[in-house]
C-alpha positions in Angstrom: -18.2 -32.3 13.8 -20.9 -31.2 16.4 -23.7 -29.3 14.7 -24.3 -25.7 16.0 -27.5 -26.8 18.3 -25.6 -29.7 20.0 -22.7 -27.0 20.6 -25.2 -24.5 21.9 -27.1 -27.2 23.9 -24.0 -27.9 25.7 -23.4 -24.2 26.7 -26.3 -23.4 27.8 -26.4 -26.7 29.7 -23.2 -25.9 31.6 -24.4 -22.9 32.2 -27.9 -23.9 34.0 -26.2 -26.9 35.8 -23.7 -24.3 37.5 -25.4 -22.2 40.0 -22.1 -19.7 40.1 -22.7 -19.0 36.3 -26.0 -16.6 36.3 -26.6 -15.8 32.7 -25.5 -16.0 29.0 -25.1 -14.0 25.7 -23.3 -14.4 22.9 -21.8 -11.9 20.5 -19.1 -12.1 17.1 -20.2 -13.0 13.8 -23.1 -15.6 14.9 -25.2 -12.9 15.8 -24.3 -10.8 12.8 -27.5 -11.4 10.2 -25.1 -10.5 7.1 -22.1 -12.8 8.0 -21.6 -15.3 6.0 -22.2 -19.0 7.5 -19.5 -21.4 7.5 -17.9 -24.2 9.5 -15.1 -21.7 10.9 -17.4 -19.3 12.8 -16.6 -19.3 16.5 -18.9 -19.4 19.3 -18.2 -16.3 21.2 -19.9 -16.6 24.3 -19.9 -14.8 27.8 -20.9 -16.7 31.0 -21.9 -13.4 33.8 -20.6 -15.1 37.2 -21.0 -14.3 40.6 -17.2 -14.5 40.6 -14.4 -15.4 38.9 -11.2 -16.9 41.3 -13.1 -20.1 41.6 -13.3 -21.3 38.1 -9.5 -19.7 37.4 -8.2 -22.2 40.3 -9.9 -25.3 38.5 -8.3 -25.7 35.0 -10.3 -28.9 34.3 -13.7 -27.2 34.3 -13.5 -26.5 31.1 -13.2 -30.2 29.8 -16.8 -30.5 29.7 -17.2 -28.7 26.6 -15.2 -31.3 24.7 -11.7 -32.8 23.5 -9.7 -29.9 22.9 -6.5 -29.7 20.4 -5.2 -26.9 21.7 -6.0 -23.2 23.5 -5.0 -19.9 25.2 -5.5 -18.2 28.2 -5.2 -14.9 26.4 -5.5 -12.7 30.3 -2.6 -14.6 31.5 -0.1 -13.2 28.6 -1.2 -9.1 28.1 0.6 -7.4 26.3 3.4 -5.0 27.7 1.9 -1.8 29.3 -1.7 -4.0 29.1 -3.5 -3.9 32.0 -6.3 -6.7 32.4 -8.7 -6.6 35.2 -9.0 -10.7 35.7 -11.1 -10.1 38.8 -14.0 -8.7 36.1 -13.4 -10.5 33.3 -11.3 -13.7 31.9 -11.3 -15.7 28.8 -10.7 -19.3 27.3 -10.0 -19.4 23.8 -10.6 -23.6 23.0 -10.1 -25.2 19.5 -11.6 -28.8 19.6 -10.7 -31.5 18.2 -14.1 -31.9 16.2 -13.2 -28.4 14.3 -15.3 -26.1 16.5 -14.2 -23.0 18.5 -15.2 -21.5 21.9 -14.1 -18.3 22.6 -15.5 -17.8 26.2 -15.2 -15.3 28.4 -16.1 -15.0 32.0 -17.7 -11.6 33.3 -19.0 -10.6 36.3 -22.0 -8.2 36.9 -20.7 -5.2 36.8 -18.7 -6.0 33.6 -21.3 -8.0 31.8 -23.5 -4.8 32.1 -21.9 -2.4 30.6 -20.6 -4.9 27.7 -24.0 -5.6 26.8 -24.6 -2.0 25.6 -20.9 -1.4 23.9 -22.2 -3.6 21.0 -25.5 -4.4 19.4 -24.2 -7.6 18.1 -25.1 -9.3 21.0 -28.0 -11.6 21.7 -29.4 -12.8 25.5 -29.5 -16.2 25.9 -29.9 -17.3 29.5 -30.7 -14.6 32.7 -31.3 -16.7 35.7 -31.8 -13.6 37.9 -33.8 -11.4 35.6 -31.1 -8.8 36.0 -29.4 -8.4 32.4 -30.4 -5.5 30.2 -33.4 -6.2 27.1 -31.6 -5.4 23.7 -33.0 -5.1 20.2 -32.9 -7.8 17.7 -29.0 -8.2 16.9 -27.6 -5.6 14.2 -24.1 -4.6 12.4 -25.0 -1.4 12.4 -22.0 -0.2 15.3 -19.8 -1.3 12.4 -20.7 0.0 9.3 -18.4 2.1 7.8 -18.2 6.0 9.2 -18.2 8.4 7.4 -15.0 10.5 7.8 -14.3 14.2 7.9 -12.3 16.4 5.5 -9.2 16.4 7.8 -9.1 12.6 8.5 -9.8 11.9 4.9 -6.8 14.3 4.1 -4.5 12.6 6.7 -5.2 9.2 5.3 -3.7 10.3 1.8 -0.6 12.1 3.2 0.1 9.2 5.5 -0.3 6.7 2.3 2.0 9.0 0.0 4.4 9.8 2.6 5.3 5.9 3.9 5.9 5.2 0.2 9.3 7.1 0.9 10.6 4.2 3.6 9.2 1.5 1.1 11.1 2.6 -1.9 14.3 3.0 0.1 13.6 -0.4 1.9 13.2 -2.1 -1.1 16.6 -0.3 -2.8 18.4 -1.5 0.2 17.2 -5.0 0.3 15.7 -4.5 3.5 12.7 -6.8 2.7 11.4 -7.8 6.4 11.4 -3.7 6.8 9.7 -3.3 3.9 6.9 -5.8 4.2 6.3 -4.4 7.5 6.0 -0.7 6.0 3.9 -1.9 3.4 1.4 -4.1 5.6 1.2 -2.2 8.7 1.4 1.4 7.6 0.6 1.7 4.1 -2.1 -1.1 3.7 -4.2 0.1 6.4 -4.7 3.7 4.9 -5.5 1.5 1.3 -8.0 -0.4 3.1 -9.5 2.7 4.8 -9.9 4.7 1.8 -11.7 1.1 0.0 -14.1 1.2 3.0 -15.1 4.7 2.4 -15.4 4.2 -1.4 -17.6 1.2 -0.4 -19.7 3.6 2.2 -19.8 6.3 -0.5 -21.4 4.1 -2.7 -23.5 2.4 -0.4 -24.7 5.6 2.0 -22.3 4.1 4.8 -25.4 1.8 5.7 -22.9 -1.4 5.2 -19.9 -3.2 7.3 -17.1 -3.9 5.5 -15.7 -6.7 8.1 -12.8 -6.9 10.1 -9.7 -6.1 8.0 -11.8 -5.5 5.2 -12.8 -9.3 4.7 -16.4 -8.5 3.1 -14.5 -5.9 0.9 -15.3 -8.9 -2.3 -19.1 -8.3 -1.5 -18.9 -4.8 -2.3 -16.3 -3.9 -5.3 -16.5 -5.4 -8.3 -14.5 -8.0 -9.6 -12.1 -5.8 -11.5 -11.8 -3.7 -7.9 -11.3 -6.9 -6.4 -8.2 -8.3 -8.2 -6.7 -5.5 -8.3 -6.7 -4.9 -4.7 -5.3 -8.6 -4.9 -2.6 -7.5 -7.1 -1.3 -5.5 -4.4 -0.4 -8.8 -2.2 3.4 -9.4 -3.1 5.7 -12.2 -2.4 9.7 -11.3 -1.1 10.8 -11.4 -4.7 12.0 -7.5 -5.4 10.7 -6.9 -8.4 6.8 -8.4 -7.6 7.2 -5.9 -4.5 7.7 -3.4 -6.7 4.9 -4.8 -9.1 2.0 -4.4 -6.0 3.7 -1.1 -4.6 2.8 0.3 -8.0 -0.5 -1.4 -8.1 -1.3 -0.3 -4.5 -0.6 3.1 -5.6 -2.5 3.3 -8.6 -5.7 1.7 -6.4 -5.5 3.9 -3.7 -5.1 7.3 -6.3 -8.0 6.2 -8.6 -10.3 5.4 -5.1 -8.9 8.6 -3.0 -10.5 11.2 -6.3 -13.6 9.0 -6.2 -13.9 9.4 -2.8 -13.1 13.1 -2.6 -15.6 13.7 -5.4 -18.2 11.8 -3.8 -17.8 13.6 0.0 -16.9 16.9 -2.0 -13.4 16.9 -0.2 -10.5 18.2 -2.3 -7.9 15.4 -3.2 -4.1 16.7 -3.2 -3.1 15.8 -6.8 0.3 17.4 -6.5 1.2 15.0 -3.3 0.2 11.9 -5.2 2.2 12.9 -8.2 5.2 14.0 -6.3 5.3 10.8 -3.8 5.0 8.8 -7.3 7.7 10.6 -8.7 9.9 10.2 -5.9 9.5 6.3 -6.0 9.9 5.7 -9.4 13.5 7.8 -9.1 14.4 5.2 -6.2 13.3 2.5 -8.4 15.8 3.5 -11.2 18.6 4.1 -8.9 21.6 2.3 -9.4 22.7 0.3 -6.8 25.6 1.4 -4.6 24.6 4.9 -6.3 26.3 7.6 -3.7 24.0 10.6 -4.5 20.3 10.6 -5.2 19.1 11.2 -9.0 15.7 12.9 -9.5 15.6 10.3 -12.7 12.9 8.2 -13.8 12.6 5.9 -16.8 10.2 8.0 -19.3 6.6 6.9 -20.0 4.4 6.7 -23.0 2.6 9.9 -21.8 6.2 12.2 -21.5 6.8 11.5 -25.2 5.4 15.0 -26.5 7.1 17.1 -23.6 10.6 15.2 -24.1 10.2 15.7 -28.0 9.8 19.3 -27.5 12.9 19.6 -25.2 14.6 17.7 -28.0 13.8 19.7 -30.8 14.5 22.6 -28.4 17.9 21.7 -27.7 18.9 20.5 -31.5 17.7 24.2 -32.8 19.6 25.8 -30.2 22.8 23.9 -30.2 23.0 23.0 -33.9 22.6 26.3 -35.6 25.1 24.8 -38.2 22.8 22.6 -39.5 19.3 23.7 -41.2 16.3 24.1 -39.2 14.1 22.0 -41.5 15.9 19.2 -40.9 15.1 18.9 -36.9 11.4 19.6 -37.9 11.1 16.9 -40.6 12.6 14.4 -38.5 10.4 15.7 -35.4 7.6 13.3 -35.9 9.8 10.5 -36.6 12.1 10.9 -33.6 8.8 10.8 -31.1 8.0 7.6 -32.4 11.6 6.5 -31.5 11.7 8.0 -28.2 8.3 5.8 -27.4 10.3 2.7 -28.3 13.7 3.5 -26.5 15.5 3.3 -23.1 14.9 6.8 -22.1 15.1 8.4 -18.5 14.1 11.9 -17.9 15.3 14.3 -15.2 12.0 15.7 -13.3 10.9 17.3 -10.0 7.9 19.4 -9.0 8.5 21.7 -11.9 8.1 19.1 -14.2 10.1 16.9 -16.4 13.3 19.3 -17.3 15.8 17.2 -19.4 16.6 13.7 -20.6 19.0 11.0 -22.0 18.6 8.4 -24.3 21.1 5.4 -23.5 20.9 1.8 -24.6 24.0 -0.4 -23.5 26.0 2.6 -22.5 25.2 4.4 -25.9 24.4 7.6 -24.9 22.2 9.0 -28.0 21.6 12.1 -26.7 21.6 14.4 -23.2 18.8 16.9 -23.6 17.8 19.9 -21.2 15.2 22.8 -21.6 16.8 25.7 -22.5 15.6 27.9 -19.9 17.3 25.3 -17.3 20.6 25.1 -18.6 23.9 25.2 -16.5 21.8 24.3 -13.4 23.5 20.8 -12.9 20.5 18.8 -14.9 22.9 17.7 -17.5 26.0 16.5 -15.1 22.9 14.6 -12.9 21.4 12.8 -16.1 25.2 12.4 -17.2 26.3 10.9 -13.5 23.0 8.6 -13.6 24.3 6.8 -16.6 27.6 6.8 -15.4 26.3 4.7 -12.5 24.2 2.4 -14.8 27.3 1.4 -17.1 31.1 1.0 -16.4 31.7 2.7 -20.1 29.8 5.0 -22.5 30.3 6.3 -25.8 28.2 9.3 -27.4 28.9 11.2 -30.6 28.9 15.0 -30.6 29.3 17.2 -33.6 32.9 18.9 -33.8 30.9 22.5 -33.9 29.1 22.0 -31.0 31.8 23.2 -29.0 29.8 23.7 -25.1 28.6 20.2 -25.6 32.3 19.0 -26.1 33.8 21.3 -23.3 30.6 19.7 -21.2 32.1 16.3 -22.0 35.4 16.3 -21.5 34.9 18.0 -18.2 32.7 14.8 -17.3 35.5 12.8 -18.0 34.6 11.7 -22.0 38.0 11.3 -24.1 37.9 12.1 -28.1 38.4 8.5 -29.7 38.0 9.6 -33.2 36.3 11.8 -35.7 34.0 10.6 -38.8 31.6 12.0 -40.6 27.5 11.7 -39.9 26.2 10.4 -42.7 22.4 12.1 -42.4 23.5 15.5 -42.3 27.4 15.2 -43.5 28.5 16.9 -40.5 32.0 16.4 -39.0 31.5 14.4 -35.3 33.3 12.9 -32.6 33.2 9.5 -30.7 33.8 10.2 -27.6 34.3 7.7 -24.3 33.9 7.7 -20.6 35.4 4.7 -18.6 34.9 4.1 -14.9 
């Protein structure tokens, strides 16, 4: 592999010998005093030329730079709708067999004069006619993280939380290519933007995190960077879900810190409701014909859920001493934490829950002031979507519950005595 000196000598020598070339300047990572040095750094070179057409007509003039493995003429393949002024600027991207890469651009004086003042990562190497501007020492200041305004910050948060809607339903449908694009082309840019602002807040907005956040590992703690790495999934469905959750957690915590650091309000309700919808999407049974605002209960939900359990039992089972339910309250809280419990939740909070395991419904409870609003039915329908057969027990004295389950298609299979209370109960079964 040719050394940096050998490459630079060749670049300057070619320019000095060719009368059409009037100047040379370099930009890119090799001019950045803060960029790490390694063997993969490109040589980003601009030749200031009198005209470009003669170079384009002679495809072999670039052979002087060395033996190429492959190359690209980027200006010959513009993106749809992109306008390129090849009379004033024309590029060659060359990968050499010795491992070096040269990104060479030809530019007229008109183009060069405008280009050199746009980016302070620039070093003048040759000026035959003494017409190129004198430029200060190279600095990456133009690439430092910019402090966002409040609206830009809020827009970033809103865009991140909104795109989860598309990601969740895409995973549920099994549309993995679509999910990956939504995740990496729409969600990740907002996360990287927020992380860059986080670095900016901590460093007074006086550093660059590099293109696509490639220098973030220099500014984040090891734990923070590891959490960022956890947001990059493979193509397996559960792995994608884990990565999406990791992305949500990291964005949420980072956005709060950035908001606190800049004195901007963070919309916690927006974040919570977006995560709620995502969690409900995850729990949606395949092939479900309606959407359920139902998600798996989390440990932090136990107290709220247990209160609904106690409230429901006290109001529905007046034929059983109140002390029985209160004495079992703490034990039930422990059982809930270990059980498979699904909560019905919307923007008003947790409104009900169902405990179900392998098709056995241990109980369906709804907050007293939210009953007769379809929540119990939604929880029952959710269980029906998950299991082809459901079984439950209901006290014979609980006429309202029996009527509800019969409306939902359950039938009484047998009558028995419940051991703890001595009360008669029915075993009811629903079959798809």
